[in-house]
Backbone as JSON, one array per atom type, in Angstrom:
{
  "sequence": "MDVAAVIFDMDGTLAETEHVWDRVREDLARARGGRWTDRAHTDMMGMSSPEWTGYMHAELGVPMTPDEIRDEVVARLLERYRAEPPFLPGAVAAVRRMAREYPCAIASSSNREIIAAMIDLGGLGDVLPQYVASEEVARGKPFPDVYVEAARRLGHDPAACVAVEDSTAGLRSALDAGMRVVAVPNPDYPPDPAVVERCHLIVDRIAGLTPDLVRAMPPA",
  "N": [[15.54, 2.58, 20.19], [15.23, -0.81, 19.41], [14.56, -2.38, 16.23], [11.48, -3.96, 15.87], [9.57, -5.0, 14.16], [8.51, -5.23, 10.71], [6.66, -3.46, 8.36], [4.95, -3.58, 5.39], [3.86, -1.56, 2.7], [1.7, -2.28, -0.11], [0.71, -1.8, -2.92], [2.57, -0.46, -5.49], [4.83, -0.64, -3.94], [5.45, -3.37, -3.3], [4.26, -4.45, -5.5], [3.61, -3.81, -8.93], [1.18, -2.05, -9.45], [-0.23, 0.33, -9.49], [-0.8, 1.54, -11.98], [-2.58, -0.31, -12.97], [-4.78, -0.13, -11.24], [-5.48, 2.5, -11.96], [-6.24, 2.14, -14.7], [-8.37, 0.29, -14.53], [-10.25, 1.64, -12.93], [-10.67, 3.94, -14.44], [-11.64, 2.84, -16.87], [-14.04, 1.69, -15.93], [-15.42, 3.97, -15.0], [-15.78, 5.46, -17.38], [-17.17, 3.61, -18.97], [-19.56, 3.34, -17.63], [-20.79, 5.76, -17.87], [-19.75, 7.83, -16.41], [-17.06, 10.12, -15.7], [-13.59, 10.96, -16.26], [-10.69, 12.42, -14.84], [-7.63, 14.33, -15.07], [-6.56, 14.53, -12.57], [-7.64, 12.54, -11.07], [-6.42, 10.07, -10.31], [-4.33, 10.92, -8.59], [-5.83, 12.2, -6.63], [-7.2, 10.02, -5.51], [-5.21, 8.36, -4.56], [-4.06, 6.4, -1.96], [-6.47, 6.56, -0.61], [-9.03, 4.97, 1.35], [-11.22, 2.14, 0.72], [-14.04, 2.87, 1.14], [-13.67, 5.61, 0.8], [-12.55, 6.07, -1.84], [-14.48, 4.9, -3.48], [-16.68, 6.45, -2.87], [-15.73, 8.87, -3.87], [-15.57, 8.29, -6.64], [-18.26, 7.97, -7.19], [-19.44, 10.46, -6.39], [-17.7, 12.59, -7.28], [-16.75, 11.85, -9.81], [-19.01, 11.14, -11.05], [-20.05, 8.54, -11.45], [-22.69, 6.45, -12.08], [-23.43, 4.46, -10.06], [-23.86, 2.67, -6.99], [-21.63, 3.24, -4.19], [-20.91, 0.69, -3.1], [-21.44, -1.01, -5.26], [-19.61, -0.04, -7.12], [-17.22, -0.65, -5.81], [-17.35, -3.52, -5.73], [-17.25, -4.16, -8.46], [-14.82, -3.06, -9.34], [-12.98, -4.45, -7.71], [-13.43, -7.1, -8.59], [-12.54, -6.92, -11.26], [-9.84, -6.25, -10.89], [-8.87, -8.5, -9.48], [-9.15, -10.46, -11.42], [-7.22, -9.65, -13.29], [-4.84, -9.71, -11.76], [-4.64, -12.41, -11.06], [-4.28, -13.55, -13.53], [-1.8, -12.56, -14.25], [0.43, -12.18, -11.98], [1.46, -9.2, -10.45], [3.98, -8.67, -9.15], [6.78, -6.7, -8.19], [10.19, -6.9, -9.39], [12.15, -8.95, -7.36], [10.63, -8.48, -5.09], [9.12, -10.42, -3.62], [11.18, -12.03, -2.65], [12.48, -10.12, -1.07], [10.6, -9.65, 0.97], [10.59, -12.18, 2.19], [13.23, -12.3, 3.01], [13.34, -10.25, 4.93], [11.48, -11.28, 6.71], [12.74, -13.42, 7.85], [14.05, -12.36, 9.96], [12.4, -10.54, 11.26], [9.03, -10.09, 12.51], [6.48, -9.64, 10.09], [4.13, -7.6, 8.25], [1.37, -6.39, 6.22], [0.23, -3.18, 5.31], [-2.18, -1.65, 3.7], [-3.87, 0.24, 1.12], [-5.44, -1.2, -0.54], [-8.28, -3.42, -0.98], [-9.33, -5.91, 1.41], [-9.71, -8.49, 0.3], [-8.2, -8.34, -2.0], [-5.6, -7.93, -1.01], [-5.3, -10.36, 0.35], [-5.41, -12.15, -1.8], [-3.1, -11.43, -3.24], [-1.1, -12.07, -1.39], [-1.44, -14.81, -1.35], [-0.88, -15.43, -4.07], [1.8, -14.79, -4.15], [2.82, -16.72, -2.54], [3.18, -16.19, 0.18], [1.9, -16.57, 2.55], [2.8, -17.79, 4.89], [4.61, -16.01, 5.99], [3.4, -13.59, 6.12], [1.13, -13.31, 8.02], [-0.45, -11.37, 9.1], [-2.38, -8.65, 8.0], [-3.55, -5.43, 7.05], [-6.19, -3.6, 5.78], [-7.0, -0.36, 4.6], [-9.69, 0.11, 4.58], [-10.58, -0.96, 6.9], [-10.09, 0.74, 8.96], [-10.55, 4.02, 10.46], [-9.68, 6.14, 8.82], [-8.13, 6.56, 5.66], [-4.81, 6.41, 4.13], [-3.36, 9.64, 3.65], [-3.44, 9.57, 6.45], [-2.47, 8.22, 9.67], [-3.71, 5.88, 10.5], [-3.91, 3.18, 9.44], [-1.33, 2.14, 9.63], [-0.85, 2.34, 12.37], [-2.74, 0.52, 13.31], [-1.78, -1.85, 12.12], [0.64, -2.17, 13.48], [-0.39, -2.53, 16.05], [-1.71, -5.01, 15.75], [0.46, -6.63, 15.36], [1.52, -6.5, 17.83], [3.27, -4.53, 18.75], [4.82, -1.37, 19.61], [4.31, 1.44, 17.52], [6.66, 2.99, 17.18], [8.64, 1.14, 17.29], [8.56, -0.11, 14.93], [9.26, -0.59, 11.45], [8.35, 0.92, 8.45], [7.7, 0.3, 5.01], [7.51, 2.01, 2.11], [6.14, 3.72, -0.84], [4.78, 5.97, -1.88], [3.67, 9.44, -1.7], [1.4, 9.81, -0.01], [1.43, 7.4, 1.43], [3.99, 7.45, 2.65], [3.73, 9.69, 4.31], [1.69, 8.76, 5.95], [2.95, 6.62, 7.36], [5.09, 7.99, 8.59], [3.69, 9.78, 10.22], [2.57, 7.98, 11.92], [4.62, 7.51, 13.58], [6.69, 5.82, 12.93], [9.84, 4.4, 11.84], [10.88, 4.92, 8.55], [11.22, 3.45, 5.41], [11.81, 4.64, 2.28], [10.83, 3.78, -0.93], [10.95, 5.09, -3.68], [8.41, 5.51, -6.08], [8.9, 5.34, -9.46], [7.09, 5.94, -11.49], [5.06, 7.36, -10.29], [6.18, 9.69, -8.77], [7.05, 10.37, -5.4], [6.55, 13.21, -3.19], [9.4, 15.16, -2.93], [10.06, 16.53, -0.57], [8.78, 15.08, 1.4], [9.99, 12.61, 1.12], [12.54, 13.28, 2.01], [12.19, 13.34, 4.73], [12.24, 10.74, 5.48], [13.82, 7.76, 6.82], [15.48, 6.05, 5.51], [16.41, 5.52, 2.16], [15.84, 3.58, -0.63], [16.52, 2.45, -3.91], [15.27, 0.32, -5.18], [12.95, -2.25, -4.31], [14.1, -4.72, -4.22], [16.58, -4.22, -3.18], [16.39, -4.02, -0.45], [17.51, -4.89, 2.75], [18.0, -6.77, 5.83], [20.3, -5.79, 7.17], [20.49, -3.1, 6.33], [18.15, -2.11, 7.48], [18.62, -2.52, 10.22], [20.59, -0.63, 10.61], [19.3, 1.79, 10.54], [18.46, 5.11, 11.71], [16.89, 6.06, 14.87], [13.32, 6.62, 15.18]],
  "CA": [[14.69, 1.4, 20.26], [15.51, -1.78, 18.36], [13.47, -2.7, 15.31], [10.72, -5.13, 16.31], [8.72, -5.53, 13.09], [8.54, -4.51, 9.43], [5.32, -3.4, 7.77], [5.05, -3.21, 3.99], [2.79, -1.19, 1.78], [1.65, -3.27, -1.2], [0.62, -1.23, -4.27], [3.66, 0.44, -5.8], [5.99, -1.01, -3.14], [5.71, -4.77, -3.6], [3.65, -4.83, -6.77], [3.44, -2.73, -9.9], [-0.28, -2.11, -9.61], [-0.89, 1.64, -9.53], [-1.36, 1.79, -13.31], [-3.72, -1.22, -13.14], [-5.88, 0.55, -10.57], [-5.87, 3.63, -12.82], [-6.92, 1.68, -15.9], [-9.63, -0.36, -14.18], [-11.23, 2.64, -12.48], [-11.01, 4.81, -15.57], [-12.5, 2.09, -17.78], [-15.36, 1.56, -15.34], [-16.06, 5.28, -14.98], [-16.2, 5.84, -18.73], [-18.15, 2.65, -19.48], [-20.85, 3.51, -16.95], [-21.33, 7.1, -18.08], [-19.11, 8.84, -15.58], [-15.99, 10.85, -16.37], [-12.25, 10.77, -15.68], [-9.93, 13.67, -14.89], [-6.18, 14.16, -14.92], [-6.19, 14.5, -11.15], [-8.39, 11.5, -10.37], [-5.54, 9.11, -9.66], [-3.66, 11.57, -7.47], [-6.83, 12.43, -5.58], [-7.61, 8.78, -4.86], [-4.06, 7.6, -4.05], [-4.05, 6.25, -0.51], [-7.81, 6.53, -0.04], [-9.62, 3.69, 1.68], [-12.28, 1.73, -0.2], [-15.2, 3.76, 1.22], [-13.34, 6.95, 0.33], [-12.42, 6.2, -3.29], [-15.76, 4.58, -4.14], [-17.49, 7.66, -2.73], [-15.18, 9.85, -4.8], [-15.99, 7.95, -7.99], [-19.7, 8.22, -7.3], [-19.8, 11.88, -6.24], [-16.85, 13.51, -8.03], [-16.62, 11.42, -11.2], [-20.35, 10.96, -11.6], [-20.35, 7.16, -11.83], [-24.05, 6.23, -11.59], [-23.53, 3.2, -9.34], [-23.63, 2.91, -5.57], [-20.24, 2.93, -3.82], [-20.71, -0.75, -2.95], [-21.4, -1.6, -6.6], [-18.32, 0.36, -7.7], [-16.2, -1.45, -5.14], [-17.41, -4.92, -6.16], [-16.84, -4.28, -9.86], [-13.38, -2.78, -9.43], [-12.27, -5.58, -7.09], [-13.53, -8.26, -9.48], [-11.67, -6.7, -12.43], [-8.46, -6.3, -10.44], [-8.51, -9.88, -9.16], [-9.01, -11.17, -12.69], [-5.92, -9.29, -13.89], [-3.74, -10.16, -10.91], [-4.52, -13.87, -11.13], [-3.75, -13.89, -14.85], [-0.38, -12.18, -14.3], [0.77, -11.54, -10.71], [2.28, -8.03, -10.8], [5.02, -8.35, -8.18], [8.0, -6.07, -8.68], [11.35, -7.8, -9.32], [12.8, -9.07, -6.06], [9.76, -8.11, -3.97], [8.8, -11.59, -2.8], [12.42, -12.39, -1.97], [12.75, -9.11, -0.05], [9.72, -9.92, 2.11], [11.07, -13.39, 2.87], [14.5, -11.96, 3.64], [13.04, -9.5, 6.15], [10.7, -12.12, 7.63], [13.64, -14.33, 8.57], [14.56, -11.69, 11.16], [11.39, -9.72, 11.91], [7.62, -10.27, 12.13], [6.11, -8.73, 9.0], [2.71, -7.42, 7.95], [1.05, -5.45, 5.15], [-0.72, -2.11, 5.58], [-2.44, -1.27, 2.31], [-5.15, 0.85, 0.75], [-6.24, -2.18, -1.28], [-9.3, -4.13, -0.23], [-8.8, -7.1, 2.09], [-9.66, -9.67, -0.56], [-7.09, -8.16, -2.93], [-4.38, -8.2, -0.26], [-5.24, -11.8, 0.59], [-5.1, -12.81, -3.07], [-1.7, -11.18, -3.57], [-0.29, -12.89, -0.48], [-1.54, -16.18, -1.84], [-0.18, -15.53, -5.35], [3.23, -14.72, -3.89], [3.22, -17.79, -1.65], [3.72, -15.51, 1.35], [1.0, -16.72, 3.68], [3.52, -18.2, 6.11], [5.4, -14.91, 6.55], [2.53, -12.41, 6.22], [-0.16, -13.72, 8.58], [-1.21, -10.18, 9.46], [-2.48, -7.58, 7.02], [-4.61, -4.47, 7.36], [-6.68, -2.76, 4.69], [-7.44, 0.91, 5.17], [-11.14, 0.09, 4.75], [-10.86, -1.45, 8.24], [-9.82, 1.79, 9.95], [-11.39, 5.21, 10.29], [-9.2, 7.03, 7.77], [-7.08, 6.02, 4.8], [-3.58, 7.2, 3.98], [-2.12, 9.86, 4.4], [-3.57, 9.51, 7.91], [-1.63, 7.11, 10.16], [-4.54, 4.83, 11.12], [-3.67, 1.81, 8.98], [-0.05, 1.69, 10.18], [-1.03, 2.16, 13.81], [-3.47, -0.74, 13.49], [-0.89, -2.96, 11.78], [1.56, -2.33, 14.62], [-1.16, -3.1, 17.17], [-1.95, -6.43, 15.5], [1.73, -7.33, 15.54], [1.85, -6.44, 19.24], [4.43, -3.66, 18.97], [4.68, 0.07, 19.53], [4.69, 1.92, 16.19], [8.02, 3.51, 17.17], [9.55, 0.01, 17.14], [8.29, -0.72, 13.63], [9.75, 0.04, 10.22], [7.41, 0.87, 7.33], [8.32, 0.35, 3.68], [6.49, 2.74, 1.35], [6.57, 4.31, -2.11], [4.02, 7.15, -2.32], [3.59, 10.56, -0.77], [0.38, 9.54, 1.01], [1.89, 6.3, 2.27], [5.11, 7.9, 3.46], [3.18, 10.57, 5.35], [0.95, 7.9, 6.87], [3.89, 5.91, 8.23], [5.82, 8.97, 9.4], [2.81, 10.32, 11.25], [2.36, 6.91, 12.89], [5.78, 7.48, 14.44], [7.56, 4.73, 12.54], [10.95, 4.6, 10.94], [10.3, 4.72, 7.22], [12.04, 3.2, 4.22], [11.19, 5.12, 1.05], [11.19, 3.15, -2.2], [10.18, 6.0, -4.53], [7.81, 4.96, -7.29], [9.34, 6.21, -10.57], [5.95, 6.35, -12.32], [4.28, 8.32, -9.51], [7.2, 10.1, -7.81], [6.57, 11.04, -4.18], [7.0, 14.57, -2.9], [10.78, 15.11, -2.4], [10.12, 17.03, 0.81], [8.34, 13.98, 2.27], [11.06, 11.6, 1.05], [13.66, 13.74, 2.84], [11.88, 13.07, 6.13], [12.34, 9.3, 5.73], [15.03, 7.34, 7.52], [16.29, 5.28, 4.57], [15.89, 5.53, 0.79], [16.41, 2.56, -1.51], [16.03, 2.63, -5.27], [14.43, -0.82, -5.59], [12.59, -3.11, -3.19], [15.05, -5.84, -4.2], [17.77, -3.83, -2.46], [16.15, -3.92, 0.99], [18.11, -5.99, 3.53], [17.98, -6.56, 7.29], [21.42, -4.96, 7.59], [20.1, -1.7, 6.13], [17.12, -1.78, 8.47], [19.26, -2.44, 11.53], [21.43, 0.58, 10.67], [18.49, 3.0, 10.47], [18.39, 5.91, 12.95], [15.59, 5.95, 15.54], [12.24, 7.5, 14.72]],
  "C": [[15.0, 0.46, 19.09], [14.3, -1.99, 17.46], [12.8, -3.99, 15.75], [9.92, -5.77, 15.2], [8.86, -4.66, 11.85], [7.16, -4.61, 8.79], [5.44, -2.83, 6.36], [3.75, -2.63, 3.47], [2.78, -2.23, 0.66], [1.7, -2.6, -2.58], [1.73, -0.21, -4.49], [4.94, 0.11, -5.05], [6.4, -2.45, -3.42], [5.22, -5.18, -4.98], [3.43, -3.61, -7.65], [1.97, -2.68, -10.31], [-0.95, -0.76, -9.76], [-1.51, 1.9, -10.9], [-2.56, 0.87, -13.59], [-4.96, -0.63, -12.47], [-6.39, 1.71, -11.42], [-6.73, 3.16, -13.98], [-8.29, 1.1, -15.57], [-10.66, 0.68, -13.75], [-11.63, 3.58, -13.6], [-11.95, 4.1, -16.54], [-13.92, 1.96, -17.23], [-16.11, 2.89, -15.36], [-16.6, 5.65, -16.36], [-17.3, 4.91, -19.25], [-19.53, 2.86, -18.87], [-21.4, 4.93, -17.04], [-20.79, 8.16, -17.15], [-18.03, 9.56, -16.37], [-14.67, 10.52, -15.67], [-11.5, 12.07, -15.82], [-8.45, 13.37, -14.7], [-5.77, 14.01, -13.47], [-6.84, 13.35, -10.4], [-7.48, 10.53, -9.64], [-4.87, 9.72, -8.43], [-4.62, 11.79, -6.31], [-7.12, 11.15, -4.8], [-6.45, 7.99, -4.25], [-4.06, 7.6, -2.53], [-5.42, 6.19, 0.13], [-8.22, 5.1, 0.3], [-10.74, 3.38, 0.69], [-13.53, 2.6, -0.07], [-14.92, 5.16, 0.67], [-13.26, 7.02, -1.19], [-13.7, 5.82, -4.03], [-16.71, 5.77, -4.03], [-17.04, 8.76, -3.67], [-15.64, 9.55, -6.23], [-17.47, 8.23, -8.21], [-20.01, 9.72, -7.33], [-19.01, 12.8, -7.16], [-16.73, 13.15, -9.5], [-17.96, 11.06, -11.82], [-20.67, 9.54, -12.06], [-21.71, 6.78, -11.24], [-24.27, 4.82, -11.02], [-23.38, 3.53, -7.86], [-22.15, 2.64, -5.26], [-19.97, 1.44, -3.67], [-20.62, -1.44, -4.31], [-20.07, -1.27, -7.3], [-17.22, -0.5, -7.11], [-16.19, -2.88, -5.67], [-16.91, -5.1, -7.58], [-15.34, -4.05, -10.01], [-12.58, -3.95, -8.85], [-12.29, -6.8, -8.0], [-12.59, -8.11, -10.68], [-10.19, -6.78, -12.04], [-8.02, -7.74, -10.17], [-8.32, -10.7, -10.43], [-7.64, -10.9, -13.32], [-4.76, -9.84, -13.07], [-3.54, -11.67, -11.02], [-3.97, -14.32, -12.48], [-2.25, -13.61, -14.93], [-0.02, -11.44, -13.01], [1.78, -10.41, -10.91], [3.37, -7.68, -9.8], [6.22, -7.68, -8.86], [9.18, -7.03, -8.54], [11.98, -7.78, -7.92], [11.92, -8.81, -4.86], [9.48, -9.29, -3.05], [10.03, -12.03, -2.01], [12.74, -11.41, -0.85], [11.88, -9.33, 1.18], [10.23, -11.12, 2.89], [12.39, -13.11, 3.61], [14.27, -11.21, 4.95], [12.35, -10.38, 7.18], [11.56, -13.14, 8.36], [14.13, -13.71, 9.87], [13.5, -10.91, 11.93], [9.98, -10.23, 11.57], [7.26, -9.23, 11.07], [4.59, -8.69, 8.82], [2.6, -6.5, 6.73], [0.03, -4.44, 5.66], [-1.0, -1.43, 4.24], [-3.79, -0.57, 2.16], [-6.01, -0.09, -0.09], [-7.27, -2.83, -0.36], [-8.72, -5.43, 0.34], [-8.7, -8.3, 1.15], [-8.55, -9.57, -1.6], [-5.76, -8.44, -2.23], [-4.22, -9.7, -0.05], [-4.86, -12.56, -0.67], [-3.64, -12.63, -3.44], [-0.76, -11.98, -2.66], [-0.29, -14.33, -0.94], [-0.76, -16.37, -3.14], [1.34, -15.5, -5.17], [3.74, -15.85, -3.0], [3.77, -17.28, -0.33], [2.85, -15.66, 2.59], [1.7, -17.08, 4.98], [4.29, -17.06, 6.75], [4.6, -13.61, 6.67], [1.16, -12.81, 6.78], [-1.06, -12.55, 8.94], [-1.22, -9.18, 8.31], [-3.69, -6.72, 7.35], [-4.93, -3.67, 6.11], [-7.21, -1.46, 5.29], [-8.96, 1.0, 5.29], [-11.53, -0.37, 6.16], [-10.65, -0.39, 9.31], [-10.6, 3.04, 9.58], [-10.99, 6.05, 9.08], [-8.11, 6.34, 6.97], [-5.82, 6.86, 4.84], [-3.93, 8.51, 3.27], [-2.26, 9.87, 5.92], [-2.88, 8.24, 8.42], [-2.39, 5.86, 10.58], [-4.14, 3.41, 10.73], [-2.35, 1.27, 9.51], [-0.13, 1.48, 11.69], [-1.74, 0.84, 14.09], [-2.6, -1.95, 13.16], [0.09, -3.22, 12.91], [0.84, -2.97, 15.81], [-1.36, -4.6, 16.97], [-0.67, -7.25, 15.63], [2.19, -7.31, 17.0], [3.03, -5.55, 19.57], [4.03, -2.19, 18.92], [5.06, 0.51, 18.12], [6.14, 2.41, 16.1], [9.06, 2.4, 17.03], [9.41, -0.66, 15.77], [8.93, 0.1, 12.51], [8.69, -0.15, 9.14], [8.18, 1.0, 6.02], [7.26, 0.86, 2.71], [7.06, 3.37, 0.09], [5.94, 5.66, -2.44], [4.01, 8.24, -1.27], [2.6, 10.26, 0.36], [0.84, 8.45, 1.96], [3.03, 6.69, 3.18], [4.63, 8.8, 4.6], [2.43, 9.76, 6.4], [1.88, 7.23, 7.87], [4.67, 6.86, 9.13], [4.95, 9.49, 10.53], [2.4, 9.26, 12.26], [3.53, 6.79, 13.86], [6.77, 6.38, 14.12], [8.82, 5.24, 11.85], [10.49, 4.17, 9.55], [11.38, 4.53, 6.17], [11.26, 3.69, 3.02], [11.75, 4.34, -0.13], [10.44, 3.92, -3.28], [9.7, 5.34, -5.82], [8.17, 5.86, -8.48], [8.18, 6.69, -11.44], [5.07, 7.38, -11.62], [5.2, 8.85, -8.41], [6.62, 10.79, -6.58], [7.18, 12.42, -4.02], [8.42, 14.5, -2.3], [10.89, 15.57, -0.96], [9.71, 15.94, 1.81], [9.41, 12.89, 2.28], [12.22, 11.99, 1.95], [13.43, 13.47, 4.33], [12.07, 11.6, 6.49], [13.73, 8.94, 6.26], [15.98, 6.54, 6.63], [15.62, 5.37, 3.21], [16.6, 4.44, 0.02], [15.76, 2.7, -2.88], [15.03, 1.55, -5.67], [14.13, -1.66, -4.36], [13.55, -4.28, -3.09], [16.3, -5.51, -3.4], [17.61, -3.75, -0.95], [16.71, -5.14, 1.71], [17.96, -5.72, 5.02], [19.12, -5.68, 7.79], [21.11, -3.47, 7.43], [19.09, -1.25, 7.18], [17.74, -1.63, 9.87], [20.06, -1.15, 11.69], [20.62, 1.87, 10.65], [18.5, 3.77, 11.77], [17.02, 5.74, 13.59], [14.58, 6.93, 14.98], [12.25, 8.81, 15.5]]
}
């Protein structure tokens, strides 16, 4: 089956944001009388907004409602992103390069307003009209829901779509959706090698992604 569309993860794939999420959530947890653990980031990676806010409230003991946690974290992230957009080198160009040949979308664990802000900051609104936040589906990554929904909104079978991902949870999500998957391993949070081996293409940097590489990928 020919490639019909390309769907990008955002955090860690297009933007160097995983450490920002870590810092913002840790700072909030500690400031409000909760706690932080060595496994907190790994536990929350890929979770949807209802899932990670519930985790911070129940597991980290943050004495705020999940909605309050969400609003505070989103506000702090948006402030940082607008001050210094955290796109990885070549990421915006890579999206535009792919969009010249394929419809593109984003499937992310970030909140919708954060995804929208990043699209705006990158000047990508014309090539990324569709985006899905995992808070909009039943289950966050590593479940396939967010990728299945992104493919649906683009009007294509998941098997005709290529996903571009960096993390273990994200790679599993896209693979289980039945997509061909490009792994761009995050060096700061390396994905499980066994999951990377299941992917159809591995590139070291998002800047190296080209339509020619995507066209040459084996079928899902």
